[in-house]
N, C-alpha and C positions, 0 to 999 in steps of 0.2 A: 800487516799494520802500515808499514812503508807504504805499499799498494794503494791503501784505502787514502793514505795521506794525499799522495798524487792525484788520485783520481777525484777528489773532493774539489778542485779547482774547476770552475767553468771555463769550457774550450776558448781559445782566443785571447786569454789574459797571459801577460808576460809574468813569470815568477819572479819573487823578491830575489834580489842579489843578497846572499847570506855571507856570513863571516867567513866560511870556508870559501867561497867563490872570490871573495876580496884577499883573502890570504894568497890564493893561488894566482891572482891578476897581478897582486904587489911582487910575488915569486919570479913570476915570467918576466915582468918589466924590469926586474934587477938584473936576472942573466942577461936580458937585451942590453941594457945600459952598461953594465960591467964588464960581464964573460964575451960578448960577442965582439970580434974585432974584424970582421967581414964588412967590405963595403958593396953597396948595392947603389947604381946609379939612380934607380926611381925612388928610391925612399931613403930617409936616415934612419939606421935601424938602432942607434940610440935613442932618438926623439921619441920614435914609437915605445921604446922602454921608458921614457920618463912620463909619456901620456897614459900607459898602463899602469904605472906606478901610482901616478895621482887618481885615476879612476877608480883603483884598488881603495888606496887611502879614503876617497870621500866614499865608496861603499861600505868599508868598514864603520868609519862613521856613523853612517844612516843606518846599519843593521844596528850597530851596539844602541843607537840613541832608540830605535825601535824596540829592541829586546828590553830595554831597561826602563824606558819612560813612554813610549806611545803605544805598546799592545795592550789589548784589552785586561789582558792578565795583570799587568802593571798598574794599570789604572783601578782595575779593581781591588788590588791590593792597598793602592793609595787611599782608596775611597774607605777600605776597612778601619787603617789606622787613623783617619781623621775621626770614624766613628768612637774610636776608643779613647780619645782625650776628654779628660775630665778637667773641669775647672778647679784650679786650687782654691782651697779655702782661704779665707781672707782670717788673718789674724793682728788683733788689734794690740 
C-alpha cells in the first residue's frame, strides 16, 4: 500500500513537506540552536538552527492548511456540508 502511494507520483516532481518532515526540521534546528556549542569559522551553527526552525514552522503551517483546508477531501467535505443547510422556516 505504501509503495503504491509513492509510485503514483510522476517522476521529476518534488514531494510535499509533510507534518512529520516539518517537525523533524524544527527538532534539528532546535538542537543546532540550543544544544550545540561548537564554533566553526565558515558558518554560524546557531543561525543555521534558527533557519531550520523557521523553515520547519512554515512547512508545518502549510501542511496543516493543506490537510484541513486545501486538500480535495476537505473541499469535498465543505461542499457536502453546504448542501445539507436548509433555510430556516419563517415564523411570524
